[in-house]
C-alpha positions in Angstrom: 50.5 141.0 135.3 53.7 143.0 134.8 56.1 140.6 136.5 56.6 136.8 136.3 58.9 134.7 138.5 60.7 132.2 136.4 62.9 129.4 137.5 65.7 127.4 135.8 66.4 123.9 137.0 69.9 122.6 136.1 70.7 118.9 136.3 73.2 116.2 135.6 70.7 113.7 134.2 71.6 110.0 133.8 70.1 107.1 131.9 67.9 106.2 134.9 64.6 108.1 134.7 63.7 107.3 138.3 66.8 109.0 139.7 66.3 112.0 137.4 62.7 112.3 138.5 63.7 112.3 142.2 66.1 115.2 141.6 63.5 117.1 139.6 61.0 116.8 142.3 63.4 118.1 144.9 64.5 121.1 142.9 61.1 122.0 141.6 59.7 122.0 145.2 62.6 124.3 146.2 62.0 126.7 143.3 58.2 126.8 143.9 58.8 127.5 147.6 60.7 130.6 146.4 57.7 131.8 144.4 58.4 130.4 140.9 55.4 130.4 138.6 57.1 129.3 135.4 59.6 126.4 136.0 61.8 125.3 133.2 63.6 121.9 133.1 66.5 121.2 130.7 66.7 119.1 127.5 66.9 115.3 128.1 65.6 115.9 131.6 64.4 112.4 132.5 66.7 110.4 130.2 70.2 111.2 129.1 70.6 108.3 126.7 69.8 108.8 123.0 69.8 105.0 122.3 67.2 104.5 125.0 64.7 107.1 123.9 62.6 104.8 121.8 62.4 102.1 124.4 61.2 104.6 127.1 58.7 106.2 124.7 57.2 102.7 124.0 57.3 101.5 127.6 54.6 101.7 130.3 57.0 104.0 132.2 56.1 106.8 129.7 52.6 107.1 131.0 53.8 107.0 134.6 56.3 109.8 133.9 53.6 112.0 132.3 51.4 111.5 135.4 54.4 112.6 137.6 54.9 115.7 135.4 51.2 116.6 135.7 51.3 116.0 139.4 54.2 118.3 139.9 52.5 121.1 138.1 49.3 120.6 140.1 51.0 120.2 143.4 53.0 123.4 143.1 50.5 125.4 141.0 53.1 126.1 138.4 53.6 126.1 134.7 56.1 123.3 134.2 58.2 123.3 131.0 59.7 119.8 130.4 62.7 120.9 128.3 62.6 117.8 126.2 61.3 114.3 126.5 61.1 111.6 123.8 57.7 111.3 122.1 56.6 108.2 120.2 53.8 110.1 118.5 53.8 113.1 116.1 51.3 115.9 116.9 48.8 114.4 114.4 48.9 111.1 116.3 51.0 109.1 113.8 53.8 107.0 115.2 57.3 108.1 114.5 59.0 105.7 112.1 62.5 104.2 111.8 62.8 103.5 115.5 63.3 107.2 116.2 61.4 109.6 118.4 60.4 113.3 118.4 62.4 115.4 120.9 59.5 117.3 122.5 59.3 120.2 124.8 56.1 120.0 126.8 54.4 122.9 128.6 52.0 121.8 131.4 49.5 124.1 133.0 48.9 124.4 136.8 45.8 122.2 136.4 48.0 119.4 134.9 46.7 119.8 131.4 49.1 120.0 128.4 49.2 123.6 127.2 51.5 123.0 124.2 54.2 120.9 122.7 57.2 121.9 120.5 59.1 119.3 118.6 62.8 120.2 118.0 63.4 121.2 114.4 67.2 121.6 114.3 69.1 118.4 114.9 72.7 118.4 116.3 74.6 116.4 113.6 78.1 117.8 114.1 81.8 117.1 114.9 83.1 118.4 118.2 86.6 118.3 119.6 85.7 116.3 122.7 85.6 112.7 123.9 82.4 111.9 122.0 83.9 113.5 118.9 80.8 113.0 116.7 77.1 113.7 117.4 74.3 112.6 115.1 70.9 113.3 116.6 69.1 112.4 113.4 70.0 108.7 114.0 67.5 108.7 117.0 65.4 111.8 116.5 63.0 112.8 113.8 62.9 116.6 113.2 59.6 118.3 114.0 57.5 120.4 111.6 58.5 124.0 111.0 56.0 125.2 113.6 56.4 128.3 115.8 55.1 127.8 119.3 54.3 130.7 121.6 52.3 130.2 124.8 50.8 132.6 127.3 51.8 132.4 131.0 50.1 134.9 133.3 50.0 137.6 130.7 53.5 136.9 129.3 54.1 135.5 125.8 56.7 132.7 126.0 58.5 131.3 122.9 59.6 127.7 122.8 62.8 126.2 121.4 65.4 123.5 122.2 69.2 123.6 122.4 70.7 123.6 118.9 67.9 125.9 117.8 69.9 128.6 119.6 72.2 128.9 116.6 69.4 129.9 114.2 68.4 133.5 114.9 65.6 133.5 112.4 63.6 131.2 114.6 63.7 133.6 117.5 62.9 136.6 115.4 59.9 134.8 114.1 58.8 133.9 117.7 59.2 137.6 118.7 57.2 138.6 115.7 54.4 136.5 117.1 54.7 138.4 120.4 57.2 136.4 122.4 58.6 138.4 125.4 60.5 135.5 127.0 62.4 133.0 124.9 63.1 129.6 126.4 66.1 127.5 125.5 66.2 124.2 127.4 69.5 122.6 126.4 72.3 120.0 126.8 75.2 122.0 125.2 78.4 120.0 125.1 81.1 121.4 127.4 83.3 122.4 124.4 80.6 124.2 122.5 79.0 125.6 125.6 82.3 127.2 126.8 82.8 128.8 123.4 79.3 129.9 122.5 76.5 129.4 125.0 76.5 132.7 126.8 77.4 134.7 123.7 74.4 133.2 121.8 72.0 133.7 124.7 73.0 137.3 125.0 72.8 137.8 121.3 69.3 136.4 121.0 68.2 138.7 123.9 69.9 141.8 122.5 68.7 141.5 118.9 65.1 140.6 119.9 64.9 143.0 122.9 63.4 140.4 125.2 64.3 138.0 128.0 66.1 134.8 127.1 66.2 131.9 129.6 68.7 129.2 128.8 68.4 126.1 131.0 71.1 123.5 130.6 72.4 120.1 131.6 75.8 120.1 133.4 78.6 117.7 134.3 79.5 114.2 133.2 76.6 112.0 132.2 78.8 109.0 131.1 82.4 108.4 130.1 82.3 110.5 127.0 79.4 113.0 127.5 80.0 116.2 129.4 77.7 119.2 129.3 78.4 122.8 130.1 75.6 123.9 132.4 75.7 127.7 133.1 72.0 128.1 132.9 71.4 131.8 132.6 68.8 134.5 132.2 69.5 137.5 130.0 67.7 140.8 130.0 66.5 142.7 126.9 69.6 144.8 127.2 71.8 141.7 127.2 72.7 141.7 130.9 73.2 138.3 132.6 70.6 138.5 135.5 71.3 135.0 136.9 73.7 132.1 136.3 74.1 128.7 137.8 77.7 127.8 136.9 78.6 124.2 136.3 76.8 122.4 139.2 73.2 121.2 139.5 70.8 123.6 141.2 68.2 126.2 140.5 67.6 130.0 140.4 64.5 132.1 140.5 64.1 135.6 139.1 61.3 138.0 138.5 61.1 139.3 135.0 59.4 142.6 134.3 57.5 143.7 131.2 58.6 147.3 131.8 62.2 146.4 130.9 61.1 145.1 127.6 59.0 148.1 126.7 61.7 150.5 127.9 64.3 148.8 125.9 62.2 148.9 122.7 61.2 152.5 123.2 64.8 153.8 123.8 66.1 151.8 120.8 63.3 151.1 118.4 65.2 148.5 116.3 62.0 146.8 115.0 60.7 149.9 113.4 64.1 150.6 111.8 64.3 147.2 110.1 64.9 147.4 106.3 65.0 143.6 105.5 62.2 141.3 106.4 
């Protein structure tokens, strides 16, 4: 296939997974009815509460949620990317220690089977000039192994990442070296950092790698101190913003075309000009 219809689902997720699931179902159905084949959900999609991650991962609700995710993919015949969801187990089956979890991006096939998982490797331990002031994901999240994950969706190679990864360009160059044509960035950028850097970073990753970059974010106020930026966006291999959602929940669909990637790389063959590897 030379074209693939992708969808970004933007949410204001809360600490109640049932409410979040209801909104996901509504927006995924709408995107699928518009022809979406690859549907991407944001980081923390079913639970926006770092301290509650371990409890959810250990509860019977976890299995119920996974059945709902698989059911959505089957019902709408889509590839469903769960931007991130807390995982109790590492890929090798060992349980995560220290009451933490893995922050995992799950890719589910149209038949409901798990195609791939990517565990977030860069953790957001920073100080930000906002109401929360300080963020330390490593208190509740264990970083994943340094593993590159590229999956195939209807003939397109899709590279996986999560949120803070966006600030580390070497990850995306490595994914593109493995053949990635679309780079996914499910996220929950803070409002302050998002306003300053989100679109610039998405555009930069698209331009320097001459591929599509789809950033799918959380938006709005999640509690008294946590505000996210939204502005889910799709960037072309030339760095053009092809679609953007602003700061409210919603979705967009867009057909990406392999020809734009090949044309961009033929006209400006940056990869063959590289001197440092």
